[in-house]
RODO-2510 file (C-alpha; in nm, 4 decimals, decimal comma):
residues 221
     n   res          X          Y          Z
     1     m     9,4134     9,6685     9,5755
     2     g     9,3445    10,0104     9,7198
     3     d     9,4737    10,1871    10,0294
     4     i     9,5785    10,5323    10,1425
     5     n     9,9313    10,4152    10,2334
     6     e    10,1175    10,4253     9,9018
     7     e    10,4423    10,2831    10,0387
     8     k    10,2606     9,9815    10,1803
     9     l    10,0724     9,9386     9,8545
    10     k    10,3964     9,9276     9,6574
    11     i    10,5436     9,6617     9,8853
    12     e    10,2330     9,4432     9,8915
    13     s    10,1540     9,4761     9,5219
    14     k    10,5090     9,3673     9,4366
    15     r    10,4832     9,0719     9,6744
    16     m    10,1483     8,9654     9,5284
    17     n    10,2216     9,0607     9,1664
    18     a     9,9159     9,2871     9,1748
    19     t     9,8267     9,6376     9,0695
    20     f     9,7378     9,9081     9,3180
    21     f     9,5507    10,2351     9,3383
    22     k     9,6166    10,4902     9,6107
    23     t     9,2881    10,6158     9,7475
    24     d     9,1088    10,7311    10,0617
    25     l     8,8248    10,4852    10,1132
    26     s     8,6680    10,7044    10,3807
    27     k     8,5675    10,9391    10,0958
    28     r     8,2961    10,8690     9,8391
    29     n     8,5129    10,9804     9,5471
    30     g     8,7915    10,7550     9,6766
    31     c     8,5633    10,4511     9,6553
    32     q     8,4382    10,5518     9,3117
    33     g     8,7935    10,6131     9,1927
    34     l     8,9069    10,2645     9,2941
    35     v     8,6221    10,0935     9,1094
    36     n     8,6696    10,3136     8,8032
    37     f     9,0393    10,2214     8,8020
    38     a     8,9567     9,8490     8,8120
    39     l     8,6912     9,8755     8,5424
    40     t     8,9182    10,0788     8,3164
    41     k     9,2069     9,8350     8,3543
    42     y     9,0213     9,5028     8,3592
    43     l     8,6809     9,5957     8,2050
    44     k     8,4982     9,4071     8,4812
    45     v     8,5080     9,3235     8,8508
    46     d     8,4743     8,9596     8,9565
    47     i     8,5613     8,9759     9,3261
    48     l     8,5409     9,2509     9,5875
    49     v     8,7000     9,2043     9,9306
    50     n     8,6223     9,4798    10,1792
    51     v     8,8963     9,4714    10,4396
    52     a     8,9863     9,8305    10,5378
    53     g     8,9513     9,8941    10,9083
    54     i     9,0747    10,0858    11,2100
    55     q     9,0265    10,0603    11,5852
    56     n     8,9803    10,3233    11,8543
    57     v     8,9137    10,2311    12,2160
    58     a     8,7389    10,4673    12,4578
    59     p     8,4295    10,4869    12,6799
    60     i     8,1194    10,6238    12,5064
    61     e     8,1272    10,9561    12,6921
    62     e     8,4891    11,0092    12,5850
    63     f     8,4563    10,8845    12,2289
    64     l     8,5224    11,1709    11,9862
    65     e     8,2527    11,2467    11,7308
    66     d     8,5012    11,2877    11,4457
    67     k     8,6460    10,9433    11,5254
    68     w     8,2952    10,7993    11,5012
    69     d     8,2362    10,9691    11,1658
    70     f     8,5656    10,8457    11,0245
    71     m     8,5295    10,4863    11,1424
    72     i     8,1721    10,4531    11,0163
    73     s     8,2754    10,6031    10,6815
    74     l     8,5676    10,3643    10,6424
    75     m     8,4177    10,0430    10,7753
    76     l     8,0495    10,0668    10,6791
    77     t     7,9869    10,3369    10,4207
    78     a     8,2883    10,2361    10,2077
    79     p     8,1832     9,8689    10,1798
    80     f     7,8335     9,9842    10,0798
    81     l     7,9666    10,2230     9,8153
    82     l     8,2151     9,9721     9,6737
    83     t     7,9423     9,7081     9,6594
    84     k     7,7102     9,9534     9,4850
    85     y     7,9743    10,0545     9,2318
    86     v     8,0841     9,6994     9,1381
    87     w     7,7280     9,5653     9,1311
    88     p     7,6475     9,6534     8,7657
    89     s     7,9600     9,4703     8,6420
    90     m     7,8838     9,1581     8,8445
    91     k     7,5170     9,1689     8,7481
    92     e     7,5998     9,1990     8,3787
    93     q     7,8234     8,8903     8,3828
    94     n     7,5831     8,7036     8,6128
    95     w     7,8652     8,6219     8,8546
    96     g     8,0345     8,7918     9,1448
    97     r     8,1871     8,7350     9,4853
    98     i     8,1766     8,9970     9,7597
    99     i     8,3547     8,9202    10,0864
   100     n     8,3322     9,1536    10,3829
   101     i     8,6102     9,1044    10,6358
   102     n     8,3969     9,1527    10,9422
   103     s     8,4805     9,0590    11,3011
   104     i     8,3491     8,8601    11,5920
   105     h     8,2381     9,2068    11,6996
   106     g     7,9904     9,1967    11,4151
   107     l     7,8078     8,9342    11,6232
   108     v     7,8833     9,0247    11,9842
   109     a     7,9868     9,3431    12,1614
   110     s     8,2751     9,4441    12,3854
   111     e     8,2938     9,7550    12,5966
   112     f     8,4856    10,0656    12,4860
   113     k     8,4558     9,9816    12,1131
   114     v     8,1343    10,1608    12,0277
   115     a     8,2183    10,2719    11,6715
   116     y     8,3961     9,9492    11,5771
   117     v     8,1164     9,7263    11,7066
   118     s     7,8478     9,9459    11,5481
   119     a     8,0209     9,9456    11,2085
   120     k     8,0764     9,5701    11,2147
   121     h     7,7151     9,4973    11,3128
   122     g     7,6055     9,7230    11,0271
   123     l     7,8364     9,5361    10,7911
   124     g     7,6515     9,2177    10,8800
   125     g     7,3241     9,3797    10,7757
   126     l     7,4773     9,4965    10,4494
   127     t     7,6066     9,1437    10,3862
   128     k     7,2662     8,9831    10,4330
   129     t     7,0738     9,2426    10,2326
   130     a     7,3163     9,2314     9,9399
   131     a     7,3080     8,8501     9,9465
   132     l     6,9284     8,8525     9,9119
   133     e     6,9447     9,0948     9,6191
   134     g     7,2382     8,9264     9,4474
   135     g     7,1276     8,5659     9,4451
   136     k     6,9388     8,5734     9,1157
   137     y     7,2402     8,7337     8,9478
   138     g     7,4938     8,4770     9,0631
   139     i     7,6412     8,7212     9,3155
   140     t     7,7258     8,5811     9,6583
   141     v     7,7958     8,8064     9,9546
   142     n     7,9451     8,6811    10,2801
   143     s     8,1099     8,8083    10,5964
   144     i     8,4137     8,6516    10,7604
   145     c     8,3973     8,7106    11,1359
   146     p     8,7277     8,6302    11,3071
   147     a     8,8363     8,6801    11,6633
   148     y     9,1739     8,8482    11,7148
   149     v     9,4030     8,8119    11,4124
   150     r     9,7788     8,8637    11,4321
   151     t     9,7988     9,1917    11,2365
   152     p     9,9716     9,5299    11,2864
   153     l     9,6343     9,6648    11,4080
   154     i     9,6258     9,4046    11,6840
   155     d     9,9922     9,4648    11,7679
   156     h     9,9103     9,8296    11,8367
   157     q     9,6181     9,7241    12,0570
   158     i     9,8411     9,4877    12,2527
   159     d    10,0911     9,7646    12,3210
   160     a     9,8172    10,0119    12,4169
   161     q     9,6431     9,7707    12,6518
   162     a     9,9695     9,6589    12,8095
   163     k    10,0455    10,0215    12,8864
   164     s     9,6984    10,1119    13,0151
   165     h     9,6652     9,8008    13,2336
   166     g    10,0278     9,7904    13,3450
   167     i    10,0737     9,4315    13,2292
   168     s    10,2906     9,2480    12,9788
   169     r    10,2074     9,1836    12,6129
   170     v    10,1746     8,8126    12,6884
   171     e     9,9221     8,8872    12,9617
   172     v     9,7205     9,1070    12,7259
   173     i     9,7017     8,8266    12,4700
   174     e     9,6262     8,5478    12,7172
   175     d     9,4075     8,7274    12,9742
   176     i     9,2211     8,9767    12,7553
   177     m     9,2237     8,8855    12,3864
   178     l     9,1993     8,5075    12,4253
   179     k     8,9903     8,5088    12,7429
   180     k     8,6667     8,4096    12,5654
   181     t     8,8151     8,1574    12,3217
   182     v     8,8878     7,7884    12,3709
   183     v     9,1631     7,7880    12,1073
   184     k     9,4265     7,9850    12,2922
   185     k     9,6235     8,1446    12,0118
   186     l     9,5845     8,4387    11,7783
   187     i     9,4539     8,3698    11,4292
   188     e     9,7077     8,3976    11,1481
   189     p     9,6211     8,6239    10,8501
   190     s     9,6797     8,3308    10,6139
   191     t     9,3823     8,1535    10,7708
   192     i     9,1535     8,4392    10,6738
   193     g     9,3005     8,4339    10,3235
   194     e     9,2272     8,0643    10,2823
   195     v     8,8649     8,1085    10,3905
   196     a     8,8237     8,4022    10,1510
   197     k     8,9691     8,1905     9,8687
   198     f     8,7208     7,9146     9,9477
   199     l     8,4280     8,1589     9,9386
   200     c     8,5363     8,2601     9,5872
   201     s     8,5441     7,9001     9,4663
   202     d     8,2711     7,6986     9,2949
   203     a     8,2449     7,4845     9,6077
   204     a     8,1019     7,7870     9,7903
   205     s     7,8505     7,8849     9,5222
   206     h     7,5578     7,8104     9,7562
   207     i     7,7054     7,9974    10,0520
   208     t     7,5680     8,3503    10,0662
   209     g     7,4489     8,5825    10,3392
   210     s     7,6621     8,3959    10,5916
   211     m     7,8440     8,5368    10,8916
   212     m     8,1275     8,2836    10,8887
   213     t     8,2903     8,2703    11,2294
   214     i     8,6582     8,1959    11,2859
   215     d     8,6499     8,2696    11,6544
   216     g     8,8211     7,9864    11,8394
   217     g     8,4913     7,8930    12,0021
   218     w     8,4143     8,2439    12,1341
   219     t     8,0454     8,2265    12,0370
   220     a     7,9948     7,8543    12,1025
   221     a     7,8850     7,9004    12,4638
***
């Protein structure tokens, strides 16, 4: 696993009995360094899960250009680079699984999230293109597109929206985040993990290029 937060990496790697590599995935050499670390230690890469993300909410005219650059680098360029760098290993062994943790905002838009929505829509295009190229090499590439997941990132959004709208955290969750869903509860991270595990299994060997929604019915209407 790779992240810029070394303290978090130490905690999570111990919990998961995994190795970690501190890196800045918004930088090209950070992406290359992570893949080189994995190849040096394990000699191959079987599975790549692109999950790094960040959120920034503002109207287009107020959205800072450097925020745009950073978010696109982290959430679209990094998945492309990591896919590119692991591709030769997966191609050589004629097997690979690439999972992009996307978002419902990779399928639909919401106001004030211009960089996030743009990056996630781009990630969908990367998913489909890589799936078409990877099929003959046994490489599957899929996106998981959840609605709001109970994560620290969402917790920060709840606090920010409660403050800006002058409402409670419960009202933010019920009246804003779950407004468009029919399943009225936040998604647990473990649910995303189980879907990712399934996509890595033999049972999912014919699933590729998919934008798998876990959205509580958001896009059903």
